[in-house]
C-alpha positions in Angstrom: -9.4 6.0 -38.3 -10.6 6.1 -35.1 -12.2 3.9 -32.5 -15.9 4.9 -33.5 -14.8 3.7 -37.1 -13.8 0.5 -36.3 -17.2 -0.2 -34.5 -19.1 0.4 -37.2 -16.8 -1.3 -39.6 -17.5 -4.8 -37.0 -21.2 -4.0 -37.2 -21.3 -3.9 -41.2 -19.2 -6.9 -41.7 -21.4 -9.3 -39.0 -24.7 -7.7 -40.3 -23.5 -8.0 -43.8 -26.0 -5.4 -44.7 -25.3 -1.7 -44.7 -28.8 -0.6 -43.7 -28.7 -3.7 -40.6 -25.5 -2.5 -39.4 -27.1 1.5 -39.2 -30.3 -0.4 -37.4 -27.8 -2.0 -35.4 -25.9 1.1 -34.7 -28.8 3.6 -34.2 -27.9 5.8 -37.2 -29.1 6.4 -40.3 -27.9 4.6 -43.5 -26.3 7.3 -45.7 -23.5 8.3 -42.9 -22.9 4.9 -42.3 -21.6 4.4 -45.9 -19.9 7.5 -45.9 -17.8 6.2 -42.8 -17.1 3.1 -44.9 -16.2 4.8 -47.8 -13.9 7.6 -45.9 -12.1 3.8 -43.9 -11.4 2.2 -47.8 -9.8 5.9 -49.1 -7.6 6.2 -46.1 -6.6 2.6 -46.5 -6.6 3.0 -50.1 -8.6 -0.8 -50.0 -11.2 -2.1 -50.7 -13.1 -3.5 -47.8 -16.2 -5.2 -48.9 -17.2 -6.0 -52.2 -21.6 -5.7 -52.9 -23.0 -8.0 -54.6 -27.0 -6.9 -54.6 -28.3 -6.3 -51.2 -25.6 -8.1 -49.4 -21.6 -7.7 -50.0 -18.7 -9.9 -49.7 -15.9 -8.8 -47.4 -12.4 -8.5 -49.0 -9.2 -10.2 -47.8 -8.7 -6.3 -46.8 -11.5 -6.3 -44.8 -11.1 -9.8 -43.1 -7.9 -8.6 -41.9 -9.0 -5.2 -40.8 -11.8 -6.8 -38.8 -9.3 -8.6 -37.0 -7.7 -5.7 -36.0 -10.8 -3.8 -35.1 -12.0 -7.0 -32.9 -8.7 -6.8 -30.5 -9.0 -3.2 -30.7 -12.4 -2.6 -29.7 -11.9 -5.2 -27.0 -8.4 -3.5 -25.6 -10.3 -0.4 -25.5 -13.4 -2.0 -22.8 -10.4 -3.8 -21.3 -8.8 -0.1 -20.7 -11.8 1.4 -19.6 -12.6 -1.7 -17.2 -9.2 -1.2 -15.5 -9.6 2.5 -15.4 -12.7 2.1 -13.4 -11.9 -0.3 -11.5 -8.3 1.8 -10.2 -10.6 4.6 -10.0 -12.6 2.7 -7.6 -10.3 1.2 -5.9 -10.6 -2.5 -7.2 -7.2 -2.8 -9.0 -4.2 -1.0 -9.0 -1.3 -1.0 -6.6 -1.0 -0.3 -2.6 3.0 0.8 -2.1 2.7 0.9 1.7 6.3 1.7 4.1 6.0 -0.1 7.1 7.8 0.6 10.2 10.8 -1.8 11.5 8.7 -2.3 14.8 5.4 -2.7 12.7 2.3 -3.8 14.5 1.6 -7.8 15.0 -2.0 -6.6 13.4 -0.6 -5.6 10.0 -0.3 -9.0 8.3 -4.1 -9.8 9.2 -5.3 -6.7 8.1 -3.6 -7.5 5.1 -5.0 -10.6 4.5 -8.9 -8.6 5.3 -7.6 -6.1 2.3 -7.3 -8.5 -0.2 -10.2 -11.0 0.5 -12.1 -7.6 -0.3 -9.8 -5.9 -2.9 -8.2 -9.4 -5.2 -7.0 -7.4 -7.8 -4.8 -5.5 -6.3 -0.9 -5.4 -6.5 1.4 -4.5 -3.3 4.5 -2.9 -2.7 5.6 -3.1 1.0 8.9 -1.5 2.4 10.3 -1.5 5.5 12.3 1.0 7.1 12.6 3.7 9.8 10.2 5.8 10.5 11.7 8.8 9.5 12.9 7.5 6.2 9.4 6.4 5.0 8.2 9.9 5.7 10.9 10.8 3.3 9.4 8.2 1.1 5.9 9.5 1.5 7.0 13.1 0.5 9.1 11.7 -2.8 6.4 10.0 -3.7 7.9 6.3 -3.9 5.2 5.2 -1.4 1.7 6.8 -0.6 0.8 5.5 3.3 3.2 4.5 5.5 2.9 2.9 9.3 5.0 5.0 11.2 6.3 5.1 15.2 5.5 8.5 16.8 6.7 11.4 17.9 8.0 12.7 14.5 7.6 16.0 12.8 4.4 15.6 10.7 3.7 19.0 9.3 3.5 18.0 5.5 1.5 14.9 6.5 -2.3 14.0 7.1 -2.1 11.2 9.9 -4.4 8.7 11.0 -3.8 7.3 14.8 -4.0 3.9 15.3 -3.2 2.8 18.7 -0.4 3.2 21.6 1.3 0.4 23.2 3.5 -0.1 26.3 7.1 -0.3 26.4 8.3 -3.4 28.1 12.2 -3.9 29.6 13.7 -6.9 28.3 16.6 -8.9 29.6 18.3 -12.8 29.0 17.0 -15.8 31.0 20.3 -15.6 32.9 18.7 -12.4 34.5 16.4 -13.2 37.2 16.4 -9.5 38.8 12.9 -8.9 38.9 9.7 -10.2 39.2 6.7 -8.3 37.5 6.5 -4.7 36.3 10.0 -2.5 36.6 10.3 1.6 37.1 12.8 3.4 35.0 14.4 4.1 38.4 15.0 -0.3 38.7 17.1 0.1 35.4 18.5 3.0 34.9 22.2 1.3 35.9 21.4 -1.7 33.9 23.6 -1.6 30.0 20.5 -0.6 27.6 20.5 -1.2 23.9 17.8 1.1 21.9 15.9 -0.6 19.3 15.8 2.5 16.8 18.1 5.5 16.0 19.2 8.5 17.7 16.3 11.3 16.7 14.0 8.8 15.9 10.3 7.9 17.6 11.3 5.1 19.7 14.3 6.5 20.8 13.6 9.9 21.4 10.5 8.7 23.6 12.5 6.1 25.9 15.4 9.0 26.3 12.6 11.8 27.1 10.6 9.5 29.6 14.2 8.8 31.7 14.8 12.6 31.3 11.3 13.6 32.6 12.3 11.1 35.8 15.9 13.5 35.8 17.1 10.0 35.4 20.2 9.1 33.7 20.0 5.5 31.9 23.3 4.0 30.6 22.8 3.4 27.3 25.1 1.4 25.6 24.3 1.3 22.4 21.5 0.6 19.2 20.0 -1.7 17.4 17.6 -1.1 14.7 17.9 -4.9 13.6 15.3 -6.4 15.6 16.1 -9.8 15.5 20.0 -9.4 16.1 18.8 -7.0 18.8 16.4 -10.2 20.5 19.7 -12.5 19.8 21.7 -10.1 21.4 19.8 -10.0 24.4 19.3 -13.6 25.0 23.1 -13.9 25.1 23.0 -11.6 28.2 25.0 -8.8 26.2 22.9 -6.0 27.4 19.0 -5.3 28.4 16.5 -3.6 25.8 13.3 -1.4 25.6 11.0 -2.0 23.3 6.9 -1.5 22.3 4.9 -4.6 23.2 4.0 -6.0 19.9 7.7 -6.6 19.5 7.2 -9.3 22.1 3.8 -10.3 19.9 5.7 -10.3 16.6 9.2 -12.2 17.9 8.4 -15.4 20.2 10.0 -17.9 21.3 13.3 -15.7 22.4 14.9 -16.9 25.9 14.2 -13.6 27.2 12.5 -12.5 30.0 9.9 -9.3 29.7 8.6 -7.0 32.2 6.5 -4.3 31.9 7.1 -0.8 32.7 4.7 0.8 35.1 4.8 4.5 37.2 5.5 6.9 34.4 2.6 8.6 32.7 2.1 8.4 28.9 5.3 6.3 28.5 3.8 4.3 25.9 4.7 3.5 22.1 2.3 5.4 19.6 1.6 4.4 16.0 0.2 6.3 13.3 -0.7 5.9 9.5 0.4 8.6 7.4 0.2 10.5 3.6 1.2 13.1 2.2 -1.1 16.2 2.9 -3.0 18.2 -0.1 -2.0 15.7 -2.4 -3.8 12.4 -4.5 -4.0 9.5 -2.9 -5.5 6.9 -5.3 -8.2 4.9 -4.2 -6.4 1.9 -4.3 -4.6 3.6 -0.7 -7.9 5.4 0.5 -9.6 2.0 0.7 -6.6 1.3 3.2 -7.5 3.7 5.3 -10.5 3.7 5.2 -9.8 0.2 6.3 -7.5 1.1 9.4 -9.9 3.9 10.1 -13.2 1.0 10.9 -10.4 -1.3 12.8 -8.9 1.3 14.7 -11.3 4.8 15.0 
């Protein structure tokens, strides 16, 4: 049997006459009668018993009728769900977020949820390089990362750039207002990233352009721990502005770093180039494009 035959049988049972069922289905009566006979032959059971112009549904027919209703309903639900997924109304958004993620992301996800309330979310946080690997391995579709990174395999939507800030504990009252890299080059510096990654590279490269040798005492990609260390006067750090917006309340001083061109923290959304991108993911790309571009 197939789904078409089940729909025929539902019409026969509900109309209680072959002629009426045929009219409802917009087919002639003989082919419908033949389909009923084919079903009875396949199942080895009588499904209806004719009684003049009308008929009675057998116990076997009643059982088939209940299954037919359920199966046709499941088929309609499957078609609806597939269409919704194809339109991005349903489905899953698998998104990677850099450790130093945007403070605007929660509001953006809230907007997306309001527009697509049936979407399921898979959000993972990690360093940018690992997020790129996850996108390559198809573990996630999209990732919000810190640049620069090698991105030949990716399509990229540049979102924004933000300034860097120098942070110290409140025990330090060395500076008023903005600072320069020359001002801070000798202070014990913890980098909020790992060697070889975007933020780490940006900071080291900025010192190098000015032919300065920073006093780097370590690195710490756990941002809460980094801020704890800074607030206890363990060392100092250079962080993107959004980190200060997200982690308010720490006993630290912050000073914008000035007097060096292009010392900013670029942020982008990436996905694998020349590969299928789900409609849900495309909808999220469109939302960020409308917000930042």
